[in-house]
Steps between C-alpha positions, in 0.01 A plus 500: 500500500337474840557221747151365430562489123831320552330241718225439243751481214719258696202279586388488136850417379535223758160356405597500131830325572334232710211424264676511161680163543170332591346611170796364302498165681121467471516516120769234476342222707510249214671225694257532786189518281562210260590138575774393260511154657155437344570622146300337223498499120192481277371589156303823508307735276585868534193712579681833540848650510562845646825682429489728804710631789611396752473145358352355184195282563395174336155346546429149377266203525617148581289199404723239669283328764761542772532878454181589314404866527571859405830639626667837512875531505587853593866463576653487159798731441426870470487657150854641530636149565288359218638758255860421604424138408348593164137491614337813366129566550442387138696175534326422830152557361580293189630206704256514792175595328165384634451140388872415472588153630799497735654277762551679829703413805376684806533515876165524680412769750543393862171680570314285245280637224593553138812715538820330385863589447580429134837326478506386137291537183547282189293551184333221302806480270723416798668841506577635844332840536595563861729312730519666835681201643547499875496881517174573317323786666777572746807364671497176695564534869862402574546159658572506870865536579588657162593864449 
């Protein structure tokens, strides 16, 4: 290998090492993008459920005057996580079909609009379909002064 080829190879390797972490962090900006201090709960009607990678997607309409509108929650667990919890594509489509009435707890996007982080879904029978709890969509940032 010539000196020029080694220089080019080294520069490419360095660029890859420096940019790869940025791509990983960019995907997992859940705690920056959604405001969990303003979570709300409302009855909703499912308009669409997509069982896709990297995260399942739930779209729903809310008639409640305070939160009226059409929302899209794209940060549900990924299909592999859903399957580990017993949520196959068939079970998901049977429970979250278009027209299903559910109660959702969501965190709104800090940027505004209709994107939300879905924290919890309960069906009209009171059965909990998804409970992401405090870690839905990604880990919470550690409190200051804690490891």
